[in-house]
N, C-alpha and C positions, 0 to 999 in steps of 0.2 A: 504493500500500500504506500502510495506517495504521501508526502506531508500535506499537499493540497487536498487530496482525497480524504485523509484523516480529519483535517480541520472541517471540511464540508460535512462529514458524518457527525462530528461533535455539534456543529451548528444546527443540523437538522434535528438531532435528538433533543437538544436544549430548547428549541422552539416548541416542540411538542410536549415535553415532559417537565420543563423547568418549574411550573407552578406546583405540580404534584410533588416534585422533589423538595421544594422549599416547604410546602405544607407538611409533608411527612417529617422533615427535620424539625419543623416547629413543634409538631406534636411530640416528638421524641425528646427534644431538649427543653420544651416549655419556654423558649426564648426566641421571639420572632426575629429580632435583629441578628442574633447569633446564627439562626437558621439560614438567613439570606447570605451571610458571610461564608458559612460552611459550604453552601451550594456553589458560591463563586469560586471557592478554593478547589472544590471537586471539579468544576469546569476547567480551571487552570491546569489541574493535573491531567485531565483527559486530553487537553490540547498538546501535552507533551507525550503522553503514553500511547494514545491510540494511533497516531501516525507511525510510531515506532513498532508497536506490538500487534496492531490490528484492532478492529472494533470488537468489543466483547459480545458474546451471544445475547446478553441482556444488558444493553447499554444504560438504560435508566436505572436498573438495579445496581450496576457498577457505580454510577454516580452517587446514588443514595448510600451505598456501603462506604465509599470514600468519605462522604460527608459525615456519616455516623462515626467512623474511625477518628476523623478530625475532632468531632465532638468529645469523644472519650479522651483524646489527648488534651483538649482544653480543660476538661474536668480534672484530669491528672494534675495539670499545671496549677489549677486552683486548689488542689488537695481536697477536692470534693468527693471523697470516696463514700458516697451515700448509697442508699438502696437503688436509686435510679441508675447510677453509674454501674453498680454491680450487675443489675439486670441487663442493661444494654451490652456490657462487656461479655456476659455469659451468652447472650443471644447471638452476638456477632461471632464469637469463637466457633459456633456451629456452622458458620456460613461458608467456609472454604476460602480458596485463593482468588485473588483479583487478577492474576497474571494470565497472559496468553489468550485472553478471550474466553476463559472457562466460565461456566455458569456460576452464579452466586446465589445459592438457595435462599439465604436470609434476606436477600435484596429483592425477592419477588414481592414487590410492594403490595400490601394488603389494602388496596383501595378499590371500591366499587364505583365505576363511572356514573351510575345513576343513584348512588346512595345519597339520601337527603342531607345528612350531616357530613358530607365528604370534606376532605382536607382543603381542597381548593376553595370551596364556599366559605369555610371557616377562615381561611386566609384572607378572603375578600372582605368579610365583615370586620376583621381586625384592621385591615388597611383602611377601612372607612370608619374607624373609631372616632367618636365625637371629640376626643382630645386633639385631633388633628384638624388643621384648616381644610377647607374644601379643595384648595389647590394641592395641598400635600397629599390628601387622600387619593386624588386622581393620579398624581405622579407616581406614588408608591405602588398603587395597585396595578397600574399599567406596567410597572417594572417587574414586580414579583409574581403577579397573576398572569398578565398578558405576555411577559417575556420580551417586551419591547426594549430597544436601546434608548439611551437618553436622547439621541438625535430624533428618533421616531416619535418619542413622547413630545419633544419640543415642537415638532411639526404638527402633531395632532392637537396640541394645546395652544399653538400660535405664540410661543414664548421662546427666548433664547435657551440653548442647551445648558449653559452654566446655571441658569435659574432652576431648571429641572433637577440638575445634580444636587444643588444646594437644598432643594425641597426634600429630596429623597433622604439625604443625610440627616437633616433635622427631624424628619418624620420617624426614622428608625430610632434616633436618640430619645425622642419624646415617648414613643411606645415602650422603650426599655425603662425609662424613668417612671412611667406610670404603671409598670408591671402588668401590662395587659395580658390576660389569660388567653391561651389558644383554644377557642371554642366558638361554635355558632351561638350567638347570644340568645338569651331567653326571649320568648315571644314579645314581651313588653318592650324590649329594647330594640327589636328589629326595625320597627317603623321609623325610629329616629335616624337610622342609617340607610334606610331603603333608597332614598333619593340618590345618595352617593353611590350605592351599589349599582343601581340601574344606570347611572351616568357612566360608571366605569365599564360595565358590560357593553354599553353602546359605543364608547370610544374604542374599545378593543375590536368590536365588530367593524367599526368604521375604518380602522387601519387595515383590517383583514380584507374588507370588501373593495377598498381602493388604496392599495399600498402607497405610502408617501414616498418611498424610495425603493431602489432595487430593480431587478430585471422582470419581476412578475407583476401583472396588474392586480391579481387577487392572491392574498395569502390565506389559503384554505384552512391552514392550521389555526390561525387566530379567529377567523370567522366561524369555524366549526366549534371551537372552544367557547366562544361567546354564546352561540346558540345553545350549546349543551348547558351552560350555566343558567341561561334564561329558563330553560325547561326545568332544571333543578329548583330554581327559585320559585317557579310557578307551583311546584309541588309543596314547597316549604311555606309559601304565603298565598294560599288559594283564594283569598278574599280581596286581594289588592288589584284593582283594575289596571294600573299602569304596568304591573308585571306582565299581564296578558297583552297589554298594548305593545310593550317592547318585544315580547315573544312573537306577536303577529308581524311586527315590522321586520324582524330578523328572518322569519320564515318566508315572507313574501319577497324580500330582497334576495335571499339565497335562491329562490325559485328561478331567478334570471341568470344565475351563474353559468349554467351550461351553454348559454348562447352569447355570453359577454366576451368570449375570446374565440379566435379562430384556431385552425389546426397548429399554427406555430406560436400560439400564445398572444398574438396581436389583438388589441382591443377591437371589439365590434360595437359600433354606436347603436343606440336604442332603435333608431329608425331603420337600421340595416339588420337587426337581429331576426333570426328564424324563430318565431314564437312557438313553433311546434317543439322546439328543444327545451322550452321552459319546463321546470319540474312541477307537474300538475299536483302531485301529492303534497309538495311543500305549499302550494297555493291553497289547497284544501285545508291544510293544518293552520296556515296563517289566517285565513278567513274565519275559521272556527275559533281561533284565539281572539280575534277581533270582536266576534259576537260575544264571547265570554267577557271581554273587557267592558262592553256596553251593559251586559247583564248584571255584573257585580258592582258597577259604579254609577255615579250620577253624571253621566256625560263623559266624553273621552278626554284624556289628558294629552300632554305633548306627544308621547310615544304613540298613543292611539290615533291621534290626528295624522302623524307621519305614516302609520300603518294604513290609514284610510287612503292616503295619497298613493301608496304602493299598490293598494287594491285597485285603484282606478286604472293603473297600468296593467295589472295582472288580468283584469277581465276584458280589456280592450283587444280587438283583433289586429289593430295596427296603431301607429302613432296618430294617423289622421282620425281614427275612430275613437281616440281617447277623449273622455269628457274633460276638456281643458278648463272650461268654465268652473266646473266643480273643483278641479285641482287648484285653481287660483283662489277660490273661496276658502279651501282648506288651508292653504298657505297663509292667507290673511288671518284666519283664526289662530294658526300656529304662531304667527308673528306677534299677536297680542298676548298669547299665553306664555310663550317662551321666546322673546325677541332675540335675534342674533343676526350678524351680517350674512351668515351662510343661508339662513332661512330667507332673508331678503333676496339673496342672489338666486336661490331656487325659485322664488316667487317671480322674479324677473323673467326667468326662462319660461315659466308657465304662462305669463302674460304675453310673451312673444309668440307662443304657440296659439293662444286664444285670440289675441288682438293684433298681432303683427310686431315686428322688431322695433318699429318707431315708438310704439307705446311702452316698450320695455326699456329702451335706452335711458330715459331720465332716471329710472330706478338705479341702474348701473352707475350712472354719473354721480348720483348722491352717495353711493357706497364708495366710489373712488375718492370723492372729496373728503369723506369721513376718515379715510386712511386705515380702517380697521382690518382690511385684508391686504395690507401693503406688501406682505411677503408671500402671499398665496398666488399660485399660478391660475387659480380658478377665475378670478375677476377679469384679468386681461383675456383669458381664453373665451369667456362668455361674451365680453365686449367685442372681441375680434369676430366672433361668429355673427353677432347682430349687425356689425358694420359690413360684413361680407354680404349678408342678405339684403342690406340697403344699398349695395353697389359702391360703397365708399372704400375702395380697394386699398389705397395707400394707408389710410388710417387703420384698416383691418390688419394689414401687414405689420404695422408697428406694434399693435396689441398682441398679435399672435407670436411675434418675435420675443416680446417681453415674457409672455406665458411660457414659451419654450425655454427661455433662460432661467426662469424660476422653478420649473418643474423638476422634481427629483426622481420621478419614476421613468425608467427608460422606455417602457411600453407607451406611456402617455406622451412622452417626448416625440416618439415616432409618429403618433397620430397628428400632433401639432406640426411636425415637419412636413407631413403630407398635405396638410391644409395650406401651409405656406407655399409649397410647390404648386398647388392648384391655383394660387393667386397669380402665378407667373413671375 
């Protein structure tokens, strides 16, 4: 195995399993901050060992076992030879070797993907503990649960990378000082953290469905994990309408994944997608969750409104047959309930489809003047598209060039490059 191949294997396993590894280590050690540090140490050791010795048969188990051994070393250094250390040490000694890719029986992690009180969900509720600020909750959970890098989190949250790193460091110290227990909180405490938990799942899914950087348009690992967590949360809190609203949104968005990319992974725009390839079972599940959201609540919340917009696309036979007037109304309601520049940008797109590009351009100009999307490629991309439709080619070229410059995802950059070429 080459060093490059070994590092790719480490990265792939880490993307899929990092949250479960951190969660399991947090449960074993009882220390959230320590667990994240131990997981990072195990990752660093894998980057050295796997390219040299090969990928172990159970890579996630290998990483967990290394983390647990590092935990025992830490307890030794602290002279904490208590019952916990003794039990962990005895359990680990039954586990066999880590060398040469051999299986590690003790590291066959005892997690059930659909278990209500699973480690990942507990990890998420801890990351969204009330002792942390909203910004710290999002940054920490995206790091330890979503497995995102600091750069990816910064792009998702529209803040500098250094700010994200500082938030994560402070959050871990705060949780350690508060001695937060590793557990899914009691029912009475869940509601207080629910908004943050839903926000984190949504941001993880957003990064998965439209990757901010890299060579792939969709990160199926992140999107899949977000959808799984939403399903688990719906089982855990079955009377919360926004849980079902979020689940509906994720199901309906995932339904379009099969048609969003071509054979070589290139993006396929909505108007060019073969809707026969959309996942009809996901659409059925999404619509059922949306009905449930309406049944258990008094009107739809922000996630339910977004799911309703996704439903408009899901039931339409084509872009032209989409009920764009209803989409505009839903975006207006969403903008009043949860105002954001991204919502306004999407409203502008819907207005352009319902009433023409000239009606949408003033909305875009207001966003540009406000400067809230100054680092995002989305604003100049949409503005360039509207100007193209209006025949203002030179201005469109300027906007699309700026969008291409800002965009960090190679697949999206290729789409923007083709639009520029089409302008001549």
